[in-house]
Every structure is written in C-alpha cells, then in structure tokens.
PDB file of N, CA, C and O in Angstrom:
ATOM      1  N   MET A   1      27.138  78.093   6.284  1.00  0.00           N
ATOM      2  CA  MET A   1      28.255  78.151   7.197  1.00  0.00           C
ATOM      3  C   MET A   1      27.943  77.387   8.494  1.00  0.00           C
ATOM      4  O   MET A   1      28.769  76.610   8.973  1.00  0.00           O
ATOM      5  N   MET A   2      26.768  77.608   9.048  1.00  0.00           N
ATOM      6  CA  MET A   2      26.374  76.923  10.279  1.00  0.00           C
ATOM      7  C   MET A   2      26.230  75.420  10.038  1.00  0.00           C
ATOM      8  O   MET A   2      26.595  74.615  10.895  1.00  0.00           O
ATOM      9  N   ALA A   3      25.700  75.043   8.874  1.00  0.00           N
ATOM     10  CA  ALA A   3      25.538  73.623   8.555  1.00  0.00           C
ATOM     11  C   ALA A   3      26.898  72.925   8.527  1.00  0.00           C
ATOM     12  O   ALA A   3      27.024  71.801   9.012  1.00  0.00           O
ATOM     13  N   MET A   4      27.900  73.569   7.971  1.00  0.00           N
ATOM     14  CA  MET A   4      29.244  72.986   7.921  1.00  0.00           C
ATOM     15  C   MET A   4      29.806  72.829   9.333  1.00  0.00           C
ATOM     16  O   MET A   4      30.421  71.810   9.649  1.00  0.00           O
ATOM     17  N   TYR A   5      29.598  73.824  10.170  1.00  0.00           N
ATOM     18  CA  TYR A   5      30.060  73.761  11.559  1.00  0.00           C
ATOM     19  C   TYR A   5      29.409  72.577  12.285  1.00  0.00           C
ATOM     20  O   TYR A   5      30.090  71.802  12.957  1.00  0.00           O
ATOM     21  N   ILE A   6      28.095  72.450  12.143  1.00  0.00           N
ATOM     22  CA  ILE A   6      27.376  71.351  12.792  1.00  0.00           C
ATOM     23  C   ILE A   6      27.877  70.007  12.261  1.00  0.00           C
ATOM     24  O   ILE A   6      28.121  69.082  13.035  1.00  0.00           O
ATOM     25  N   ALA A   7      28.028  69.902  10.942  1.00  0.00           N
ATOM     26  CA  ALA A   7      28.501  68.654  10.334  1.00  0.00           C
ATOM     27  C   ALA A   7      29.891  68.282  10.852  1.00  0.00           C
ATOM     28  O   ALA A   7      30.148  67.118  11.158  1.00  0.00           O
ATOM     29  N   LEU A   8      30.773  69.253  10.951  1.00  0.00           N
ATOM     30  CA  LEU A   8      32.125  68.982  11.458  1.00  0.00           C
ATOM     31  C   LEU A   8      32.082  68.499  12.902  1.00  0.00           C
ATOM     32  O   LEU A   8      32.815  67.582  13.272  1.00  0.00           O
ATOM     33  N   LYS A   9      31.233  69.109  13.716  1.00  0.00           N
ATOM     34  CA  LYS A   9      31.106  68.700  15.118  1.00  0.00           C
ATOM     35  C   LYS A   9      30.549  67.279  15.232  1.00  0.00           C
ATOM     36  O   LYS A   9      30.962  66.515  16.104  1.00  0.00           O
ATOM     37  N   ILE A  10      29.620  66.932  14.356  1.00  0.00           N
ATOM     38  CA  ILE A  10      29.074  65.571  14.357  1.00  0.00           C
ATOM     39  C   ILE A  10      30.145  64.584  13.894  1.00  0.00           C
ATOM     40  O   ILE A  10      30.290  63.510  14.478  1.00  0.00           O
ATOM     41  N   MET A  11      30.895  64.942  12.849  1.00  0.00           N
ATOM     42  CA  MET A  11      31.931  64.045  12.328  1.00  0.00           C
ATOM     43  C   MET A  11      33.058  63.823  13.327  1.00  0.00           C
ATOM     44  O   MET A  11      33.594  62.718  13.411  1.00  0.00           O
ATOM     45  N   ASP A  12      33.430  64.854  14.089  1.00  0.00           N
ATOM     46  CA  ASP A  12      34.535  64.660  15.041  1.00  0.00           C
ATOM     47  C   ASP A  12      34.074  64.060  16.370  1.00  0.00           C
ATOM     48  O   ASP A  12      34.883  63.808  17.262  1.00  0.00           O
ATOM     49  N   GLY A  13      32.761  63.835  16.489  1.00  0.00           N
ATOM     50  CA  GLY A  13      32.237  63.145  17.665  1.00  0.00           C
ATOM     51  C   GLY A  13      31.929  64.031  18.857  1.00  0.00           C
ATOM     52  O   GLY A  13      31.516  63.533  19.903  1.00  0.00           O
ATOM     53  N   SER A  14      32.123  65.339  18.719  1.00  0.00           N
ATOM     54  CA  SER A  14      31.855  66.215  19.861  1.00  0.00           C
ATOM     55  C   SER A  14      30.373  66.560  20.013  1.00  0.00           C
ATOM     56  O   SER A  14      29.962  67.083  21.049  1.00  0.00           O
ATOM     57  N   GLN A  15      29.569  66.270  18.987  1.00  0.00           N
ATOM     58  CA  GLN A  15      28.115  66.457  19.069  1.00  0.00           C
ATOM     59  C   GLN A  15      27.427  65.218  18.514  1.00  0.00           C
ATOM     60  O   GLN A  15      27.956  64.544  17.630  1.00  0.00           O
ATOM     61  N   ASP A  16      26.260  64.930  19.034  1.00  0.00           N
ATOM     62  CA  ASP A  16      25.462  63.794  18.589  1.00  0.00           C
ATOM     63  C   ASP A  16      24.372  64.284  17.640  1.00  0.00           C
ATOM     64  O   ASP A  16      23.704  65.280  17.915  1.00  0.00           O
ATOM     65  N   TYR A  17      24.199  63.584  16.528  1.00  0.00           N
ATOM     66  CA  TYR A  17      23.217  63.971  15.506  1.00  0.00           C
ATOM     67  C   TYR A  17      21.827  64.152  16.099  1.00  0.00           C
ATOM     68  O   TYR A  17      21.188  65.183  15.885  1.00  0.00           O
ATOM     69  N   GLU A  18      21.357  63.159  16.841  1.00  0.00           N
ATOM     70  CA  GLU A  18      19.997  63.220  17.384  1.00  0.00           C
ATOM     71  C   GLU A  18      19.845  64.350  18.397  1.00  0.00           C
ATOM     72  O   GLU A  18      18.800  64.999  18.449  1.00  0.00           O
ATOM     73  N   TYR A  19      20.869  64.587  19.195  1.00  0.00           N
ATOM     74  CA  TYR A  19      20.811  65.671  20.175  1.00  0.00           C
ATOM     75  C   TYR A  19      20.722  67.027  19.477  1.00  0.00           C
ATOM     76  O   TYR A  19      19.874  67.854  19.811  1.00  0.00           O
ATOM     77  N   VAL A  20      21.609  67.245  18.501  1.00  0.00           N
ATOM     78  CA  VAL A  20      21.646  68.532  17.795  1.00  0.00           C
ATOM     79  C   VAL A  20      20.304  68.826  17.137  1.00  0.00           C
ATOM     80  O   VAL A  20      19.777  69.930  17.273  1.00  0.00           O
ATOM     81  N   PHE A  21      19.747  67.849  16.424  1.00  0.00           N
ATOM     82  CA  PHE A  21      18.509  68.106  15.694  1.00  0.00           C
ATOM     83  C   PHE A  21      17.264  67.910  16.546  1.00  0.00           C
ATOM     84  O   PHE A  21      16.143  68.049  16.056  1.00  0.00           O
ATOM     85  N   GLY A  22      17.455  67.592  17.805  1.00  0.00           N
ATOM     86  CA  GLY A  22      16.364  67.636  18.768  1.00  0.00           C
ATOM     87  C   GLY A  22      16.090  69.065  19.208  1.00  0.00           C
ATOM     88  O   GLY A  22      15.058  69.352  19.814  1.00  0.00           O
ATOM     89  N   ILE A  23      17.019  69.954  18.900  1.00  0.00           N
ATOM     90  CA  ILE A  23      16.883  71.379  19.224  1.00  0.00           C
ATOM     91  C   ILE A  23      16.240  72.059  18.019  1.00  0.00           C
ATOM     92  O   ILE A  23      16.810  72.069  16.928  1.00  0.00           O
ATOM     93  N   SER A  24      15.067  72.619  18.217  1.00  0.00           N
ATOM     94  CA  SER A  24      14.288  73.163  17.093  1.00  0.00           C
ATOM     95  C   SER A  24      15.035  74.253  16.324  1.00  0.00           C
ATOM     96  O   SER A  24      14.831  74.400  15.119  1.00  0.00           O
ATOM     97  N   LEU A  25      15.879  75.005  16.987  1.00  0.00           N
ATOM     98  CA  LEU A  25      16.641  76.072  16.332  1.00  0.00           C
ATOM     99  C   LEU A  25      17.527  75.533  15.203  1.00  0.00           C
ATOM    100  O   LEU A  25      17.752  76.223  14.208  1.00  0.00           O
ATOM    101  N   TYR A  26      18.027  74.311  15.356  1.00  0.00           N
ATOM    102  CA  TYR A  26      18.955  73.741  14.379  1.00  0.00           C
ATOM    103  C   TYR A  26      18.290  72.908  13.292  1.00  0.00           C
ATOM    104  O   TYR A  26      18.946  72.519  12.326  1.00  0.00           O
ATOM    105  N   LYS A  27      17.003  72.628  13.434  1.00  0.00           N
ATOM    106  CA  LYS A  27      16.307  71.788  12.448  1.00  0.00           C
ATOM    107  C   LYS A  27      16.395  72.345  11.032  1.00  0.00           C
ATOM    108  O   LYS A  27      16.412  71.578  10.069  1.00  0.00           O
ATOM    109  N   ARG A  28      16.452  73.659  10.891  1.00  0.00           N
ATOM    110  CA  ARG A  28      16.518  74.255   9.549  1.00  0.00           C
ATOM    111  C   ARG A  28      17.795  73.881   8.799  1.00  0.00           C
ATOM    112  O   ARG A  28      17.851  74.005   7.575  1.00  0.00           O
ATOM    113  N   TYR A  29      18.811  73.429   9.513  1.00  0.00           N
ATOM    114  CA  TYR A  29      20.088  73.057   8.899  1.00  0.00           C
ATOM    115  C   TYR A  29      20.198  71.562   8.613  1.00  0.00           C
ATOM    116  O   TYR A  29      21.186  71.121   8.026  1.00  0.00           O
ATOM    117  N   GLN A  30      19.209  70.782   9.012  1.00  0.00           N
ATOM    118  CA  GLN A  30      19.316  69.326   8.949  1.00  0.00           C
ATOM    119  C   GLN A  30      19.537  68.800   7.533  1.00  0.00           C
ATOM    120  O   GLN A  30      20.386  67.930   7.336  1.00  0.00           O
ATOM    121  N   ASP A  31      18.807  69.298   6.549  1.00  0.00           N
ATOM    122  CA  ASP A  31      18.985  68.812   5.173  1.00  0.00           C
ATOM    123  C   ASP A  31      20.380  69.134   4.648  1.00  0.00           C
ATOM    124  O   ASP A  31      20.997  68.308   3.975  1.00  0.00           O
ATOM    125  N   ASP A  32      20.878  70.327   4.952  1.00  0.00           N
ATOM    126  CA  ASP A  32      22.222  70.707   4.509  1.00  0.00           C
ATOM    127  C   ASP A  32      23.292  69.858   5.199  1.00  0.00           C
ATOM    128  O   ASP A  32      24.259  69.431   4.569  1.00  0.00           O
ATOM    129  N   VAL A  33      23.110  69.623   6.486  1.00  0.00           N
ATOM    130  CA  VAL A  33      24.061  68.785   7.225  1.00  0.00           C
ATOM    131  C   VAL A  33      24.052  67.367   6.664  1.00  0.00           C
ATOM    132  O   VAL A  33      25.108  66.758   6.494  1.00  0.00           O
ATOM    133  N   ASP A  34      22.867  66.843   6.377  1.00  0.00           N
ATOM    134  CA  ASP A  34      22.777  65.502   5.779  1.00  0.00           C
ATOM    135  C   ASP A  34      23.547  65.445   4.465  1.00  0.00           C
ATOM    136  O   ASP A  34      24.277  64.486   4.216  1.00  0.00           O
ATOM    137  N   ALA A  35      23.391  66.457   3.630  1.00  0.00           N
ATOM    138  CA  ALA A  35      24.090  66.495   2.341  1.00  0.00           C
ATOM    139  C   ALA A  35      25.607  66.527   2.542  1.00  0.00           C
ATOM    140  O   ALA A  35      26.344  65.868   1.808  1.00  0.00           O
ATOM    141  N   ILE A  36      26.066  67.279   3.519  1.00  0.00           N
ATOM    142  CA  ILE A  36      27.501  67.355   3.809  1.00  0.00           C
ATOM    143  C   ILE A  36      28.014  65.998   4.298  1.00  0.00           C
ATOM    144  O   ILE A  36      29.061  65.527   3.856  1.00  0.00           O
ATOM    145  N   LEU A  37      27.271  65.380   5.208  1.00  0.00           N
ATOM    146  CA  LEU A  37      27.693  64.077   5.729  1.00  0.00           C
ATOM    147  C   LEU A  37      27.745  63.026   4.623  1.00  0.00           C
ATOM    148  O   LEU A  37      28.668  62.211   4.593  1.00  0.00           O
ATOM    149  N   VAL A  38      26.779  63.034   3.723  1.00  0.00           N
ATOM    150  CA  VAL A  38      26.780  62.095   2.592  1.00  0.00           C
ATOM    151  C   VAL A  38      27.982  62.367   1.694  1.00  0.00           C
ATOM    152  O   VAL A  38      28.666  61.433   1.274  1.00  0.00           O
ATOM    153  N   ALA A  39      28.244  63.636   1.396  1.00  0.00           N
ATOM    154  CA  ALA A  39      29.371  63.999   0.534  1.00  0.00           C
ATOM    155  C   ALA A  39      30.708  63.581   1.150  1.00  0.00           C
ATOM    156  O   ALA A  39      31.655  63.268   0.429  1.00  0.00           O
ATOM    157  N   GLU A  40      30.782  63.576   2.468  1.00  0.00           N
ATOM    158  CA  GLU A  40      32.007  63.183   3.166  1.00  0.00           C
ATOM    159  C   GLU A  40      32.078  61.675   3.420  1.00  0.00           C
ATOM    160  O   GLU A  40      33.040  61.187   4.014  1.00  0.00           O
ATOM    161  N   GLY A  41      31.055  60.939   2.966  1.00  0.00           N
ATOM    162  CA  GLY A  41      31.048  59.494   3.155  1.00  0.00           C
ATOM    163  C   GLY A  41      30.706  59.063   4.573  1.00  0.00           C
ATOM    164  O   GLY A  41      31.093  57.977   5.006  1.00  0.00           O
ATOM    165  N   LYS A  42      29.992  59.897   5.287  1.00  0.00           N
ATOM    166  CA  LYS A  42      29.649  59.626   6.688  1.00  0.00           C
ATOM    167  C   LYS A  42      28.149  59.400   6.872  1.00  0.00           C
ATOM    168  O   LYS A  42      27.572  59.838   7.867  1.00  0.00           O
ATOM    169  N   GLN A  43      27.515  58.717   5.915  1.00  0.00           N
ATOM    170  CA  GLN A  43      26.074  58.467   5.975  1.00  0.00           C
ATOM    171  C   GLN A  43      25.673  57.761   7.264  1.00  0.00           C
ATOM    172  O   GLN A  43      24.556  57.938   7.751  1.00  0.00           O
ATOM    173  N   SER A  44      26.568  56.976   7.808  1.00  0.00           N
ATOM    174  CA  SER A  44      26.247  56.209   9.017  1.00  0.00           C
ATOM    175  C   SER A  44      25.954  57.103  10.218  1.00  0.00           C
ATOM    176  O   SER A  44      25.364  56.650  11.199  1.00  0.00           O
ATOM    177  N   LEU A  45      26.361  58.363  10.148  1.00  0.00           N
ATOM    178  CA  LEU A  45      26.108  59.291  11.252  1.00  0.00           C
ATOM    179  C   LEU A  45      24.711  59.902  11.198  1.00  0.00           C
ATOM    180  O   LEU A  45      24.265  60.517  12.167  1.00  0.00           O
ATOM    181  N   ILE A  46      24.017  59.737  10.070  1.00  0.00           N
ATOM    182  CA  ILE A  46      22.673  60.301   9.908  1.00  0.00           C
ATOM    183  C   ILE A  46      21.677  59.378  10.597  1.00  0.00           C
ATOM    184  O   ILE A  46      21.592  58.192  10.279  1.00  0.00           O
ATOM    185  N   LYS A  47      20.933  59.928  11.534  1.00  0.00           N
ATOM    186  CA  LYS A  47      19.949  59.144  12.295  1.00  0.00           C
ATOM    187  C   LYS A  47      18.599  59.831  12.216  1.00  0.00           C
ATOM    188  O   LYS A  47      18.221  60.576  13.121  1.00  0.00           O
ATOM    189  N   ARG A  48      17.876  59.583  11.143  1.00  0.00           N
ATOM    190  CA  ARG A  48      16.543  60.186  10.989  1.00  0.00           C
ATOM    191  C   ARG A  48      15.491  59.191  11.337  1.00  0.00           C
ATOM    192  O   ARG A  48      14.302  59.501  11.272  1.00  0.00           O
TER     193      ARG A  48
END
C-alpha cells in the first residue's frame, strides 16, 4: 500500500525519486516502487 502511494506521488511529480529514497525509512519500498513504475511505463523516473 505504501509503495503504491510513493509511486503515485513520484508519477504525479509531487515527490522526487532520489529525495524519497534518500530517506532510510522508505528504502524498504524501493524495489516495489520500481516494479510499479516499470508496470506503468514510467521507467524514466527510476534513478538508481
């Protein structure tokens, strides 16, 4: 659920990928968020 929320915020531009995953609390969701972004065709937003 949290991964979907983060992914939606990244897709709508209200959050930055690097900023969000610079916060250690959110790192556990990074793989799930990446999978969601790929599934939505938004691979360009992934900055690893």
